[in-house]
C-alpha positions in Angstrom: -9.6 28.2 -14.6 -10.9 26.3 -17.6 -12.2 27.5 -20.9 -12.4 26.4 -24.5 -10.7 28.0 -27.5 -14.1 28.9 -29.1 -15.3 30.4 -25.9 -12.2 32.6 -25.7 -12.8 33.7 -29.3 -16.2 35.0 -28.3 -14.2 37.8 -26.7 -11.0 37.8 -28.7 -10.9 38.4 -32.5 -7.7 36.5 -33.4 -6.1 34.4 -36.1 -3.4 33.2 -33.7 -2.7 29.4 -33.5 -3.4 27.4 -30.4 0.3 27.0 -29.8 0.9 30.8 -29.9 -2.0 31.4 -27.5 -0.7 28.8 -25.1 2.8 30.3 -25.1 1.5 33.8 -24.6 -0.7 32.8 -21.7 2.1 31.3 -19.7 4.4 34.2 -20.6 1.8 36.6 -19.4 1.7 34.9 -16.0 -1.5 32.9 -16.7 0.4 29.6 -16.6 -1.1 26.8 -18.8 -1.5 23.7 -16.6 -3.2 21.4 -19.1 -4.7 21.3 -22.6 -7.3 18.8 -23.6 -7.5 18.7 -27.4 -10.5 16.6 -28.7 -8.5 15.9 -31.8 -6.1 13.8 -29.7 -8.8 11.7 -28.2 -11.7 11.8 -30.8 -9.9 12.5 -34.0 -10.1 8.8 -35.2 -13.9 8.5 -34.8 -15.6 8.8 -38.2 -19.1 8.8 -39.5 -20.1 5.4 -40.9 -23.2 3.6 -42.4 -24.6 0.3 -41.3 -25.1 -1.7 -44.5 -27.0 -4.5 -42.8 -27.9 -5.3 -39.3 -29.2 -8.9 -38.6 -29.8 -10.9 -35.4 -26.7 -12.5 -33.8 -27.0 -16.3 -34.4 -26.0 -17.0 -30.8 -27.5 -14.1 -28.7 -30.9 -12.6 -28.5 -29.8 -9.1 -27.5 -26.9 -8.7 -30.0 -27.0 -7.6 -33.6 -24.5 -8.5 -36.3 -23.7 -5.4 -38.4 -21.9 -5.0 -41.6 -20.5 -1.5 -41.4 -19.3 0.7 -44.3 -16.3 2.7 -43.1 -14.0 5.4 -44.6 -10.5 5.0 -43.1 -9.1 7.6 -45.4 -11.9 10.1 -45.0 -14.7 11.4 -47.2 -14.3 10.4 -50.9 -11.6 7.8 -50.1 -11.5 4.1 -50.3 -14.3 2.3 -48.4 -13.9 -0.7 -46.2 -16.6 -3.1 -44.9 -16.2 -4.2 -41.3 -18.2 -6.7 -39.2 -19.2 -5.4 -35.8 -21.2 -7.1 -33.1 -23.4 -4.5 -31.4 -25.7 -4.6 -28.4 -27.5 -1.3 -28.9 -31.2 -1.6 -29.2 -31.3 1.0 -32.1 -28.7 -0.7 -34.3 -30.5 -1.2 -37.7 -29.9 -1.4 -41.4 -29.2 2.0 -42.9 -28.3 3.7 -39.6 -25.6 6.5 -39.9 -23.5 6.4 -36.8 -19.9 6.8 -35.5 -17.3 4.0 -35.9 -14.2 3.3 -33.9 -11.7 1.1 -35.6 -9.5 -1.6 -34.0 -6.7 0.0 -31.9 -8.8 3.0 -30.9 -8.8 4.2 -27.3 -12.5 4.7 -26.2 -12.4 7.5 -23.6 -15.7 6.7 -22.0 -14.7 3.1 -21.2 -11.0 3.4 -21.0 -10.6 0.4 -23.3 -8.3 0.0 -26.3 -10.2 -1.8 -28.9 -8.8 -5.2 -30.1 -10.2 -7.7 -32.6 -12.5 -10.0 -30.7 -14.9 -12.9 -30.9 -18.3 -12.4 -29.2 -20.5 -15.5 -28.8 -18.6 -17.2 -31.6 -18.7 -14.4 -34.1 -15.8 -12.1 -35.0 -16.1 -8.3 -34.2 -13.7 -5.7 -35.4 -14.3 -2.2 -34.1 -17.2 -0.5 -32.4 -20.3 1.6 -33.0 -20.3 4.3 -30.3 -22.7 6.0 -28.0 -22.4 9.6 -26.8 -21.3 8.5 -23.3 -18.5 6.3 -24.8 -17.2 9.5 -26.5 -17.8 11.4 -23.2 -19.9 14.1 -24.9 -23.0 13.4 -22.8 -24.5 10.8 -20.4 -26.7 9.3 -23.1 -26.1 5.5 -23.3 -29.5 4.3 -24.3 -28.2 3.5 -27.8 -25.5 4.2 -30.3 -25.3 7.6 -32.0 -27.9 8.0 -34.7 -27.1 10.7 -37.2 -29.2 12.2 -40.0 -29.1 10.3 -43.3 -27.4 13.2 -45.0 -24.5 13.3 -42.6 -21.2 13.2 -44.6 -19.8 9.7 -44.6 -16.2 9.4 -43.6 -16.0 12.9 -42.0 -14.5 13.1 -38.5 -17.3 13.2 -36.0 -15.7 16.0 -34.0 -15.7 18.2 -37.1 -19.3 17.3 -38.0 -20.6 17.9 -34.5 -18.3 21.0 -33.8 -16.5 19.3 -31.0 -13.0 20.1 -32.3 -12.6 22.8 -29.5 -9.5 22.5 -27.3 -10.0 23.0 -23.5 -7.4 25.1 -21.8 -6.7 24.9 -18.1 -4.7 27.7 -16.6 -3.4 28.4 -13.1 -4.4 31.7 -11.6 -2.3 33.3 -8.9 -4.2 34.9 -6.0 -3.3 38.4 -7.1 -5.0 38.1 -10.5 -8.8 37.7 -9.9 -9.4 39.3 -13.4 -8.0 36.1 -14.9 -10.9 34.1 -13.4 -13.1 35.4 -16.2 -12.6 34.5 -19.8 -13.0 38.1 -20.8 -10.1 39.0 -18.5 -7.9 36.3 -20.2 -8.9 37.7 -23.6 -8.0 41.2 -22.5 -4.4 40.1 -21.6 -4.0 38.4 -24.9 -5.2 41.4 -26.8 -2.8 43.6 -24.9 0.0 41.2 -25.9 -1.0 41.7 -29.6 -2.6 38.3 -30.3 -5.8 39.8 -31.5 -8.4 42.4 -30.7 -10.7 42.5 -27.7 -14.3 42.4 -29.0 -16.5 45.3 -27.7 -19.1 44.4 -25.1 -22.2 46.4 -25.0 -24.6 46.2 -22.1 -28.1 47.4 -22.7 -30.1 47.9 -19.4 -33.3 46.0 -19.3 -36.2 48.3 -18.5 -38.3 47.0 -15.7 -42.1 46.7 -16.4 -43.2 46.5 -12.7 -41.9 47.0 -9.2 -40.1 44.1 -7.6 -42.3 42.3 -5.1 -39.0 41.3 -3.3 -37.1 44.0 -1.5 -33.5 43.8 -0.1 -31.7 45.4 2.9 -28.2 45.3 4.3 -27.6 45.4 8.0 -25.8 48.6 8.9 -23.0 46.6 10.6 -22.2 45.0 7.2 -22.7 47.9 4.8 -19.4 49.5 5.6 -17.3 46.4 4.7 -18.9 43.0 4.5 -21.5 43.8 1.8 -21.3 47.3 0.3 -23.8 46.5 -2.4 -26.6 44.1 -2.9 -28.9 44.3 -6.0 -31.4 42.2 -7.8 -34.7 42.0 -9.6 -37.7 39.6 -10.0 -38.3 37.9 -13.4 -41.7 36.4 -13.5 -43.2 33.9 -15.9 -39.9 32.0 -16.6 -39.8 28.5 -18.0 -36.9 26.6 -16.3 -36.2 23.7 -18.5 -32.9 22.3 -19.9 -30.6 25.0 -21.2 -29.8 25.2 -25.0 -27.3 22.7 -26.5 -24.6 25.4 -27.0 -24.7 26.4 -23.3 -24.7 22.8 -22.1 -21.7 22.1 -24.4 -19.8 25.1 -23.1 -20.3 24.0 -19.5 -19.7 20.3 -20.1 -16.4 21.2 -22.0 -14.9 22.7 -18.8 -16.1 20.0 -16.5 -19.4 21.5 -15.2 -22.6 19.5 -15.3 -25.6 21.2 -16.9 -28.5 21.4 -14.4 -31.2 23.7 -15.6 -31.4 26.9 -17.7 -31.4 29.3 -14.7 -28.5 27.5 -12.9 -26.5 27.2 -16.1 -26.9 30.9 -16.8 -25.4 31.8 -13.4 -22.5 29.3 -14.0 -21.9 30.8 -17.5 -21.5 34.3 -16.1 -19.3 33.0 -13.3 -16.8 31.7 -15.9 -17.4 34.2 -18.7 -17.3 37.5 -16.8 -16.0 36.5 -13.3 -19.4 37.5 -12.0 -21.0 35.0 -9.6 -24.8 35.3 -9.4 -27.6 33.5 -7.6 -31.3 32.9 -8.3 -34.0 32.5 -5.6 -37.4 30.9 -6.2 -39.7 33.9 -5.3 -42.5 31.5 -4.2 -40.2 30.2 -1.5 -39.1 33.6 -0.2 -41.2 34.3 2.9 -42.1 37.9 3.7 -41.1 39.5 0.5 -37.7 40.7 1.8 -34.1 39.4 1.7 -32.0 40.6 4.5 -28.2 40.5 4.6 -27.1 40.3 8.2 -24.4 38.8 10.5 -25.5 35.4 11.9 -26.3 35.2 15.6 -24.7 31.8 15.7 -26.4 28.4 15.6 -28.5 28.9 12.5 -28.6 25.9 10.2 -29.0 25.8 6.4 -29.2 22.9 4.0 -27.0 24.1 1.2 -27.2 23.3 -2.5 -24.4 20.7 -2.1 -26.8 18.6 0.0 -24.9 19.3 3.3 -26.3 21.1 6.4 -24.1 23.8 7.8 -24.3 25.6 11.2 -23.4 29.3 11.1 -21.0 30.8 13.6 -21.6 34.3 15.1 -20.7 37.1 12.6 -20.9 35.0 9.4 -22.8 36.8 6.7 -26.2 35.3 5.8 -29.1 36.1 3.5 -32.4 35.5 5.2 -36.1 35.9 4.8 -38.8 35.7 7.4 -38.5 31.9 7.6 -34.7 31.8 8.2 -31.4 31.7 6.4 -31.7 31.1 2.7 -28.1 31.5 1.6 -24.5 31.7 2.9 -23.5 35.1 1.6 -21.0 34.9 -1.3 -20.4 31.2 -0.9 -23.5 29.0 -1.5 -27.3 29.2 -1.7 -29.7 27.1 0.2 -31.7 24.1 -1.0 -35.0 25.5 0.2 -35.1 28.6 -2.1 -33.3 26.9 -5.0 -34.9 26.8 -8.4 -36.6 23.7 -9.9 -38.4 22.9 -13.1 -41.6 24.1 -11.4 -40.2 27.5 -10.7 -42.1 30.3 -12.3 -40.9 33.5 -10.7 -37.2 34.1 -9.7 -35.2 36.8 -7.9 -31.9 37.2 -9.7 -29.2 38.5 -7.3 -25.9 40.3 -8.0 -23.8 41.5 -5.0 -20.4 42.6 -4.0 -19.0 40.8 -0.9 -15.9 41.6 1.1 -13.0 39.1 0.2 -11.7 38.7 3.8 -15.2 38.0 5.3 -16.0 35.4 2.6 -12.6 33.7 3.0 -13.0 33.5 6.7 -16.5 32.0 6.5 -15.5 29.5 3.7 -12.5 28.3 5.7 -14.6 27.9 8.9 -17.3 25.9 7.2 -14.9 24.1 4.8 -17.0 25.0 1.7 -15.2 25.2 -1.6 -17.4 26.7 -4.3 -16.8 28.7 -7.5 -18.4 31.7 -5.9 -16.3 31.7 -2.8 -13.1 31.1 -4.9 -13.8 34.3 -6.8 -15.2 36.6 -4.1 -12.4 35.9 -1.7 -9.9 37.0 -4.4 -11.9 40.0 -5.4 -14.4 40.4 -8.2 -15.0 43.7 -10.1 -17.3 45.8 -7.8 -18.3 48.1 -10.7 -19.5 45.2 -12.7 -22.1 44.3 -10.1 -25.0 46.1 -11.8 -23.9 45.5 -15.5 -23.5 41.8 -14.7 -27.1 41.8 -13.4 -28.3 43.4 -16.6 -26.5 41.0 -18.8 -27.8 38.0 -16.9 -31.3 39.4 -17.0 -31.1 39.6 -20.8 -30.0 36.0 -21.1 -32.7 34.8 -18.7 -35.3 36.6 -20.8 -33.9 35.1 -24.1 -33.6 31.5 -22.8 -36.4 31.2 -20.3 -38.8 34.0 -21.3 -40.6 36.0 -18.7 -40.9 39.7 -17.7 -38.3 41.6 -15.6 -39.1 44.0 -12.7 -37.3 47.2 -11.8 -33.9 46.7 -10.1 -33.9 46.9 -6.3 -30.7 47.5 -4.4 -29.2 48.6 -1.1 -25.8 50.1 -0.6 -23.5 51.5 -3.3 -20.6 50.5 -5.5 -17.4 50.9 -3.3 -15.0 53.6 -4.5 -11.8 51.8 -5.7 -10.5 54.7 -7.8 -6.8 55.3 -7.2 -4.0 56.8 -9.3 -0.2 56.4 -9.5 2.4 58.3 -11.3 3.5 56.8 -14.5 7.3 57.2 -14.9 8.2 55.5 -18.2 11.9 55.6 -17.3 11.4 53.2 -14.3 11.0 50.2 -16.7 14.7 50.6 -17.5 15.8 51.1 -13.8 13.5 48.4 -12.3 13.4 45.7 -14.9 16.3 46.5 -17.3 14.1 46.7 -20.4 14.0 49.4 -23.0 10.4 50.0 -23.9 9.3 53.2 -25.7 7.0 55.5 -23.7 4.3 55.3 -26.3 4.3 51.5 -26.2 4.0 51.6 -22.4 1.0 53.8 -22.5 -0.6 51.7 -25.2 -0.1 48.6 -23.1 -1.7 50.1 -20.0 -4.7 51.4 -22.0 -5.2 48.0 -23.6 -5.3 46.5 -20.1 -8.1 48.9 -19.1 -6.0 51.6 -17.3 -7.1 55.2 -17.6 -4.3 57.6 -18.4 -4.4 61.3 -17.5 -1.1 63.0 -18.2 1.5 61.3 -16.1 -1.1 59.6 -13.9 -2.4 56.1 -14.4 -5.7 54.9 -12.8 -6.1 51.1 -12.5 -9.4 49.6 -13.6 -11.8 48.3 -11.0 -11.1 44.7 -11.9 -7.4 45.0 -10.9 -7.2 45.2 -7.1 -3.6 43.9 -7.3 -2.2 47.1 -8.7 -1.2 49.1 -5.7 1.7 51.3 -6.7 3.8 52.8 -9.5 6.1 49.7 -9.4 3.0 47.6 -10.4 2.6 49.7 -13.5 6.1 48.8 -14.5 5.3 45.1 -13.8 2.3 45.3 -16.1 4.3 46.9 -18.9 7.1 44.4 -18.6 4.8 41.4 -18.3 2.9 42.2 -21.5 6.1 43.1 -23.4 7.5 39.6 -22.2 10.3 39.2 -19.8 11.8 36.7 -22.2 13.1 39.7 -24.1 15.2 40.8 -21.1 18.8 40.6 -22.1 21.5 39.7 -19.6 24.2 42.4 -19.3 27.2 42.7 -16.9 26.8 45.3 -14.2 28.5 48.5 -14.9 31.8 49.0 -13.1 31.5 52.1 -11.0 35.1 52.4 -9.8 38.6 51.5 -10.9 41.4 49.7 -9.0 40.8 47.3 -6.2 37.2 47.2 -5.1 36.2 47.9 -1.6 35.5 44.9 0.7 32.0 43.6 0.5 31.8 41.4 3.5 31.6 42.9 6.9 34.1 42.0 9.6 31.5 39.7 11.3 30.8 37.9 8.0 34.5 37.4 7.4 34.8 36.0 11.0 31.9 33.6 10.3 33.6 32.4 7.1 36.9 31.9 9.0 35.2 29.8 11.7 33.4 27.7 9.0 36.7 27.0 7.2 38.5 26.0 10.4 35.7 23.7 11.6 35.7 22.0 8.2 39.4 21.7 8.4 39.2 20.0 11.8 37.0 17.3 10.2 33.5 18.5 11.1 30.6 18.1 8.6 28.4 21.2 8.3 24.7 21.0 9.0 22.0 23.5 8.1 19.0 23.0 10.3 15.7 24.9 10.7 15.6 27.9 13.1 12.3 26.4 14.4 12.2 23.6 16.9 9.6 22.0 19.2 8.9 23.5 22.6 10.2 20.4 24.5 13.6 20.6 22.8 13.7 24.4 23.3 13.0 24.0 27.0 16.0 21.7 27.4 18.2 24.6 26.3 16.6 27.5 28.2 14.0 28.4 25.6 10.4 27.6 24.9 8.9 30.9 26.2 5.9 32.5 24.7 8.0 35.3 23.3 9.7 32.8 21.1 6.5 31.0 20.0 5.7 31.2 16.2 2.2 32.4 15.5 1.6 30.2 12.5 4.1 27.3 12.8 4.8 24.9 9.8 4.2 21.9 12.0 3.9 20.9 15.7 7.6 20.2 15.7 8.5 23.7 14.6 6.6 25.9 17.1 9.5 27.9 18.7 12.6 29.8 17.7 15.7 27.9 18.7 17.6 29.2 21.8 20.8 27.3 20.8 22.2 25.4 17.9 22.7 22.2 19.9 19.1 20.9 19.6 19.3 20.8 15.8 22.7 19.1 15.8 21.7 16.6 18.5 18.5 15.7 16.5 20.6 15.3 13.4 23.0 13.0 15.3 20.1 10.9 16.6 18.8 10.4 13.0 22.2 9.3 11.8 22.7 7.0 14.8 19.3 5.4 14.0 20.8 4.5 10.5 23.9 3.0 11.9 26.4 6.0 11.9 27.6 6.1 15.4 30.8 8.3 15.2 29.9 11.9 14.2 31.5 15.3 14.0 28.9 17.9 13.1 28.9 21.7 13.2 26.6 24.6 12.4 27.0 28.4 12.2 23.8 30.4 12.5 21.6 32.6 14.7 20.2 31.6 18.1 17.3 33.6 19.7 16.9 34.7 23.3 13.9 37.0 22.7 11.2 37.8 20.3 12.3 41.4 19.5 14.7 42.5 16.7 18.3 42.2 17.9 17.5 39.6 20.5 19.7 37.0 18.8 23.3 36.2 18.4 25.4 34.2 15.9 26.9 31.0 17.3 29.4 28.5 16.0 28.6 25.1 17.5 30.4 21.8 17.1 29.3 18.3 18.3 31.4 15.1 18.6 29.7 11.8 19.2 31.1 8.4 19.6 34.9 7.7 19.2 37.7 9.8 17.9 38.9 7.3 15.2 37.8 4.2 13.4 38.8 0.8 14.7 42.4 -0.2 13.9 45.0 -2.6 15.1 47.1 0.1 16.9 44.7 1.0 19.7 44.2 4.6 18.6 40.4 4.5 18.9 39.1 6.1 22.1 35.8 7.8 23.2 35.7 11.5 22.7 36.1 13.6 25.8 35.7 17.2 26.9 39.4 18.0 26.0 38.6 17.2 22.3 35.9 19.8 22.4 38.1 22.3 24.3 41.0 21.9 21.9 38.7 22.5 18.9 37.0 25.4 20.5 40.4 27.0 21.2 41.5 26.4 17.6 38.4 28.2 16.2 38.7 31.1 18.7 42.3 31.6 17.8 41.3 31.7 14.1 38.8 34.4 14.6 41.1 36.6 16.7 40.4 35.7 20.3 43.2 36.5 22.7 45.4 33.5 23.7 44.8 33.9 27.4 41.2 33.5 28.6 39.6 32.7 32.0 38.1 29.2 32.2 35.4 28.6 34.9 32.8 26.0 35.7 29.7 28.3 35.5 28.0 26.4 32.7 24.3 26.2 31.7 22.2 23.2 32.9 22.4 21.3 29.6 26.1 20.7 30.2 27.5 17.9 32.5 28.4 19.4 35.9 32.1 19.0 36.6 32.8 18.0 33.0 32.2 21.3 31.3 33.7 24.7 31.3 33.3 28.3 30.0 35.9 30.5 28.4 35.5 34.1 29.1 37.2 37.5 29.2 35.8 38.9 32.5 32.0 38.9 32.2 32.2 38.5 28.4 31.5 34.8 27.6 33.3 33.6 24.5 32.5 29.9 24.5 31.2 26.9 26.5 32.5 23.4 26.1 32.3 19.9 27.7 30.2 16.9 27.9 26.4 17.2 27.5 24.1 16.3 30.3 22.9 12.6 30.1 19.3 13.8 30.6 19.6 16.0 27.5 21.1 13.1 25.4 18.3 10.7 26.7 15.6 13.2 25.8 16.8 13.7 22.3 17.6 10.0 21.7 21.4 10.4 21.3 23.7 7.6 22.5 26.8 8.9 24.1 29.5 9.8 24.7 28.8 13.2 23.3 30.9 16.4 23.8 30.3 19.8 22.2 31.2 23.5 22.2 29.3 26.7 21.5 31.2 29.8 20.4 29.6 33.2 20.7 31.2 34.8 17.7 30.0 38.3 18.2 31.4 38.4 21.8 35.0 38.0 20.6 36.6 41.5 20.7 37.5 43.0 17.4 41.1 44.0 16.9 41.8 47.6 18.0 44.0 48.4 15.0 44.1 47.0 11.5 47.4 45.5 10.5 48.2 44.7 6.9 50.7 42.0 7.9 51.4 39.6 10.7 53.8 40.9 13.4 57.4 40.1 13.0 58.6 36.8 14.3 60.6 37.2 17.5 63.2 34.4 18.1 65.8 34.4 20.8 69.3 33.0 20.3 69.6 32.3 24.0 69.2 28.8 25.4 65.8 28.1 27.1 65.7 26.5 30.4 63.0 23.9 31.6 62.4 23.1 35.2 59.9 20.5 36.5 58.0 20.9 39.8 55.7 18.4 41.6 53.3 19.8 44.1 51.1 18.1 46.7 47.8 19.9 46.8 44.2 19.2 48.0 42.3 16.9 45.7 39.8 19.7 44.9 42.4 22.1 43.6 42.1 22.7 39.8 45.2 22.3 37.7 44.4 25.6 36.0 44.7 27.4 39.3 48.2 26.0 39.8 49.3 26.7 36.2 48.1 30.3 36.4 49.9 30.8 39.7 53.2 29.5 38.3 52.8 31.6 35.1 52.4 34.7 37.2 55.7 34.2 39.0 57.6 36.1 36.2 55.4 36.9 33.2 58.4 38.3 31.2 60.7 35.3 31.7 58.3 32.3 31.9 57.2 31.4 28.3 55.1 28.3 29.0 53.6 26.3 31.9 52.1 22.9 31.2 50.9 19.9 33.4 52.6 16.6 32.5 51.5 14.4 35.3 48.7 13.8 37.9 48.9 11.3 40.7 45.5 10.6 42.4 43.6 7.9 44.0 44.1 5.6 47.0 47.8 5.0 46.4 48.3 8.8 46.2 46.4 9.3 49.5 48.4 6.5 51.1 51.6 8.3 50.4 50.6 12.0 50.7 47.7 11.9 53.1 43.9 11.7 52.8 42.3 14.2 50.3 45.6 14.9 48.6 46.9 14.6 45.1 50.1 15.4 43.2 50.3 17.7 40.1 53.6 17.9 38.2 54.2 20.9 35.9 56.9 21.8 33.4 58.0 25.5 33.3 59.9 26.8 30.3 62.1 29.9 30.9 63.1 31.9 27.8 65.7 34.7 28.4 65.6 37.6 26.0 68.8 39.6 26.5 71.3 37.4 28.4 71.9 33.8 29.5 70.4 33.0 32.9 72.8 32.2 35.8 72.1 29.4 38.3 71.3 32.1 40.9 68.6 33.7 38.7 67.1 30.3 37.8 66.9 29.4 41.5 65.4 32.7 42.3 62.6 32.2 39.7 62.1 28.6 41.0 61.7 29.8 44.5 59.2 32.5 43.4 57.2 29.8 41.5 57.0 27.6 44.7 55.9 30.7 46.7 53.2 31.7 44.2 51.8 28.2 44.0 51.8 27.8 47.7 49.9 31.0 48.1 47.3 30.3 45.5 46.7 26.6 46.2 48.3 25.8 49.6 50.5 23.2 47.8 54.0 22.2 48.8 56.8 20.6 46.8 56.5 16.8 46.8 59.4 15.2 48.6 
């Protein structure tokens, strides 16, 4: 939204400085994006007089001018400068505009330097209007009246010292798209007084020869109100200089008086209008209707658009004449030959206009405003104001107003609780000041009820009333204060048990040497499908990109993609982890929190001691057990091979308590690594934090350390078993021989392969275990040790079919 300071002052009576206005605009939420101050670019251009202009000795089309300049301003010391000029109107006695050496000329982008043109020195420049960017006139240099004050700044003489302000408007503030709305906010802040605006209806002297009608399918929502009138006998020439200057200052190109008037009200009042040439309206009726689809229209931007079914159009008997609320058609547009016009003012539904504009890819000032919401109650007053200006600038005679539909009812009220400013914002604002602020913004107050004005569709509740009061009062006045302490002593815990568990897992993983990653919860469908996801229930309706179309079913895809990116940059040994949600459905609650670790490459850097080795599944298993222990998982868990397809079969396992899965660990399937571009070896683990049982009772301290003074006994056993027997089965069998006495069972040797089969038979292997016996109340006798040993051999034989190795 652009406007000039003088244009703003048409609506705001103020003595505030430019800096005060700029600060207040941003503080009010109308953020100032840019300020173009003519004084910065044109302040050095001063009025001068050509003392003498003679033919250049070496060029037919150049003139050699002696120019009288006033570098210190009017009444100051004069200075004579020689300038070579190619303008055809350069002559002796001409009063023009001079730019001294060192000046930046905005129209050319050149910084003036002393020069020699065809063998003659030239210092400075006599300027045209296009070189100063005040018009497109470049037929000659500026020719001022003889009584123009010599030495005065040209911008002061011509009235161009008018800063242009560019503000950013958020989508919820359509009232800020009109200069009067901006002035209203500043007046509410106290930077001046909003000037009254009187609208005198123009009495029609004849019935309009053009009628209007709205299709019943659109009257409910798409176009509640369409109004207009014919103005006959107009003269559509160039608009007055003041209007052209206003539009040109904000970057709009003046076209003709009728078009410039509609552009003026679009910017001034946030009221887009349109004019039709009555001579080109076939049938004498304008119909607002949904398009059937396939209709074509050559729009005012010179492009042809094909309408889709349901798009709103304005048509006469010959076809579509305008894309409703967005852009008019070239066929019925006004030209210099136009004599009779139909001036239209309508209210269009924001959603319908936005949908059509996006589909056709049309960006216009009208669409920009209608899709954000213009003031529906200003539809008819805006028509009257525009009619008055057309009659003043173009002449003519106005008809009676014709219309279909009615102004939509937007009246709504909310309770004004002046105490909520303190509770919601933390500011102390007197009740009288709050009421004054709302009334200045156009709200109607009736007791403790506040009724928003029709131009504020964003106010939709009592909290919005608080926002308006605080915004105008300035949130910069909000003072930081400590929160009141509501209790004494030790405060109650804030984190939930699950949050504390997540923090403990995070600290343990970091302590184990892993680097934390934070990846998006959205991944592409192909990666999701590798980990059991990718279903339609997990698809995102409006994804950020094609690589973020589905919710992640597991944390491993994000970690593997991070590992691939690091490997592509030369980092081959990685230890990464992430804690976050994974999703197995699209409904609330169909997710769980996981803690996932990934090891890629080798376990240590290269060194002369041979400690470097590739990571294996036991690294992942050890780290998973360490984290599970930290978050309170029981020490004894079942380990089985029922793993998901993205794990390597035979080299992965699952830790569980019955049907309750706590973790999966092992090598990742080579197909998964290849699909995600990761160079192995790669092992990982996934912990389901919420599946770990919570402790049954809260203990303030750790249990007492129980140490036995009695000597422990260790016995080694070597069993010959089938090659398919798992070591864990054997260990569990030995552990169960005497759970009270046996403290620990561990495997310390495994003999497999051809040599083992040669000694023990085909399909056999040897597993050696160490069993530690820890008595609690008395020293073990040899007989008791032998009895336990025999029971261990019996249990192992029953569970595995193994026999002691001879």
